[in-house]
Structure formats: structure tokens, C-alpha cells
VMD Tcl script that draws the C-alpha trace (Angstrom):
set ca {
  {146.98 103.98 25.95}
  {148.16 107.39 25.02}
  {146.96 110.39 26.77}
  {147.30 114.10 26.05}
  {146.58 116.59 28.66}
  {145.84 120.16 27.43}
  {145.98 122.93 30.06}
  {144.24 126.33 29.66}
  {143.16 129.01 31.88}
  {139.61 130.18 31.63}
  {139.43 133.79 32.69}
  {135.81 133.89 32.72}
  {135.64 131.45 35.59}
  {138.87 132.03 36.97}
  {139.85 128.42 36.88}
  {142.56 126.34 35.44}
  {141.00 123.51 33.27}
  {142.78 120.23 32.55}
  {141.34 118.34 29.60}
  {142.57 114.89 29.07}
  {142.36 113.44 25.45}
  {142.53 109.87 24.08}
  {142.83 110.02 20.36}
  {140.95 113.36 20.05}
  {138.16 111.94 22.42}
  {137.68 113.85 25.60}
  {138.15 111.56 28.42}
  {137.68 113.96 31.51}
  {137.83 117.51 32.55}
  {139.64 118.47 35.67}
  {138.77 121.83 37.38}
  {141.38 123.32 39.89}
  {140.64 126.73 41.51}
  {143.53 129.16 41.34}
  {143.46 129.24 45.15}
  {144.55 125.64 45.13}
  {147.72 126.54 42.97}
  {148.97 128.87 45.99}
  {152.28 128.08 47.78}
  {153.22 129.18 51.18}
  {156.61 130.66 51.02}
  {158.69 131.13 54.05}
  {162.13 132.94 53.84}
  {164.50 135.04 55.88}
  {164.73 138.43 54.13}
  {166.96 141.20 55.25}
  {167.10 139.16 58.77}
  {163.36 139.12 59.27}
  {161.48 135.86 58.68}
  {158.53 136.29 56.32}
  {155.81 134.07 55.11}
  {153.11 134.70 52.42}
  {150.81 132.50 50.39}
  {151.52 133.27 46.70}
  {150.86 131.60 43.28}
  {153.36 128.86 42.91}
  {154.81 130.50 39.74}
  {155.80 133.66 41.56}
  {159.15 134.94 40.76}
  {161.51 136.02 43.44}
  {161.81 139.57 42.20}
  {157.84 139.73 42.03}
  {157.68 138.31 45.64}
  {160.32 140.75 46.88}
  {158.73 143.91 45.18}
  {155.13 143.04 45.16}
  {154.55 141.10 48.26}
  {157.21 142.73 50.77}
  {157.36 146.11 49.00}
  {161.11 145.88 48.82}
  {161.49 147.92 45.47}
  {165.26 148.19 45.33}
  {165.51 145.05 43.47}
  {164.81 146.32 39.99}
  {163.60 144.37 37.09}
  {164.95 145.59 33.57}
  {164.71 142.53 31.30}
  {162.74 139.61 33.06}
  {165.30 137.36 30.96}
  {168.43 137.24 33.24}
  {170.37 139.42 30.98}
  {170.63 142.81 32.53}
  {171.64 142.03 36.26}
  {169.47 144.88 37.82}
  {167.50 142.23 39.88}
  {170.63 140.43 41.52}
  {170.06 139.48 45.28}
  {171.91 137.33 47.74}
  {170.45 134.04 48.41}
  {172.15 132.25 51.22}
  {175.08 134.37 50.54}
  {175.47 133.83 46.81}
  {174.41 136.28 44.14}
  {171.40 135.48 41.97}
  {169.25 136.97 39.46}
  {165.69 137.14 41.05}
  {163.85 137.79 37.77}
  {164.07 134.19 36.78}
  {163.80 132.45 39.91}
  {160.87 131.12 41.61}
  {160.17 132.17 44.98}
  {159.13 128.58 45.87}
  {162.52 127.20 44.57}
  {164.34 128.91 47.40}
  {161.93 128.46 50.30}
  {163.63 128.56 53.86}
  {166.52 130.44 52.45}
  {168.11 133.52 53.65}
  {167.74 136.48 51.12}
  {169.53 139.85 51.36}
  {168.40 142.74 49.06}
  {169.93 146.21 48.49}
  {167.69 147.30 51.46}
  {169.23 144.98 53.83}
  {172.89 145.90 53.57}
  {172.86 149.12 55.72}
  {173.78 148.35 59.20}
  {172.20 150.68 61.81}
  {171.73 153.27 59.24}
  {175.25 153.08 57.96}
  {175.61 152.01 54.44}
  {177.47 149.03 53.41}
  {181.13 149.72 52.24}
  {180.27 148.91 48.72}
  {177.57 151.29 48.75}
  {179.93 153.84 50.35}
  {182.51 153.05 47.45}
  {179.74 153.67 44.80}
  {178.76 156.95 46.28}
  {182.57 158.17 46.85}
  {183.55 156.93 43.37}
  {180.53 158.20 41.43}
  {179.70 154.48 40.36}
  {176.38 155.31 39.20}
  {174.47 157.84 37.11}
  {170.69 156.95 36.72}
  {170.93 154.15 39.42}
  {168.80 151.72 37.76}
  {171.73 149.06 37.49}
  {173.13 150.05 41.00}
  {171.32 147.64 43.08}
  {172.27 144.72 41.05}
  {175.89 145.89 40.54}
  {176.37 146.44 44.30}
  {175.08 143.02 45.26}
  {177.16 141.39 42.51}
  {180.29 143.22 43.49}
  {179.86 142.30 47.13}
  {179.64 138.57 46.08}
  {182.83 139.08 44.11}
  {184.88 140.49 46.97}
  {183.64 137.57 49.23}
  {185.19 135.17 46.80}
  {188.36 137.23 45.77}
  {189.41 140.15 48.19}
  {191.82 141.83 45.77}
  {190.38 141.39 42.18}
  {192.14 142.96 39.25}
  {190.20 145.35 36.93}
  {189.89 142.49 34.43}
  {188.51 140.05 37.24}
  {186.04 142.81 38.17}
  {184.93 143.50 34.45}
  {184.61 139.70 33.99}
  {182.52 139.14 37.30}
  {180.19 142.21 36.29}
  {179.81 140.79 32.76}
  {176.18 139.67 33.56}
  {175.31 143.25 34.82}
  {174.45 145.93 32.15}
  {174.91 149.65 32.79}
  {173.86 152.03 29.86}
  {175.09 155.08 31.50}
  {178.88 154.82 33.01}
  {180.97 153.02 30.85}
  {181.91 150.94 33.99}
  {185.25 152.72 34.67}
  {183.89 154.36 37.85}
  {182.00 151.11 38.81}
  {185.37 149.14 38.59}
  {186.99 152.02 40.49}
  {184.24 151.62 43.23}
  {184.70 147.93 43.49}
  {188.64 148.47 43.88}
  {187.87 151.09 46.64}
  {185.49 148.89 48.50}
  {187.99 145.77 48.31}
  {190.12 147.77 50.72}
  {187.35 148.23 53.19}
  {185.74 144.79 53.09}
}
mol new
graphics top color blue
foreach p $ca { graphics top sphere $p radius 0.5 }
foreach p [lrange $ca 0 end-1] q [lrange $ca 1 end] { graphics top cylinder $p $q radius 0.2 }
display resetview
């Protein structure tokens, strides 16, 4: 027996409606309240344990920005193209705009806000400031987070290695030369 399931959201009743069809004959309707589609997410974010009930389709970037008010993680494209949303998950850089928060439950997340230590900027942040590695600043959080991950893996990268690593981070202002210089500067201090 062949069944088709059609799913749609009814805004008038605020429910998800599952309709099962068998050769164009309706077999059964299933109603699920949106509250039933919530997931409890527990993470360690910037060294603090957090837990929230969120819709199970919540992106990590949305979780950080809207549920934790950590707006340093920027969203520029929602398609993993620009890199403005990069955070660290369990020490690895990850684009948060295409990652479900539920998929990384129980992980350690570090955002740009979590880099400073006792009010002192991270060496990469200091280098971006010193070498003028930013202009408008929109891409900077993602660039900084990606560059830190690079230096964890390669302590003394060449200019080409830096450019290759940051290929998934788009900056429309700087031309990248000062960003590369900032990463080189930070490599001597990390």
C-alpha cells in the first residue's frame, strides 16, 4: 500500500497538519501543536551553561542572536557563503547560519563576545585593531573566529595559506591585505 504524506502549516489555527493520502483518498489527519515541535537545547556558550526550549528548526545563529542576545554573530547571507556567522563549536570554526542548534546540543560554543579575557581583547582582536583589518566591521567577527581556528592548526601560515583559509569569509571593504597582515601579526602572539 502506497501512502503520501502532505505537510502544511495552518496559520489560522497555529498547528502543523499532516494529511495521509492513499491514491488521492484522505486516510487520516494528524494535528500537532507547534509547542510539540519544541526542543530543549543545552549548550555551554562562552563558558556559561545555557538551556532553552526552542523550535526544533532553530538555526544556531538565531539561537545565539535572538535567544541569548549575542548579536556579535552576524548573519549576512543565510546560505553559508559570507562567513560573517562563524563561531567555534567544540574548538572548530563553524558557520552558524546553516547549523541547527539541536544538532550541536551539549557542545561548547564560543562567539566573538566570548574571546575577551577579563576585559582584555584576544590577541587576534588586538591584531585586527592594530593592523586596521576592518572597515565597516560587518565581516569582522567571522573573520576573527576563522583566523583563530587557522592559527590553532597552523602557527605560522603564509599569506597564501591565510587567504586560502579565509576564502569562505567575504569582506567587501578591505581588499583583504590588512586582514592578512592582522593574522600574521596575531600569529606571533598566539
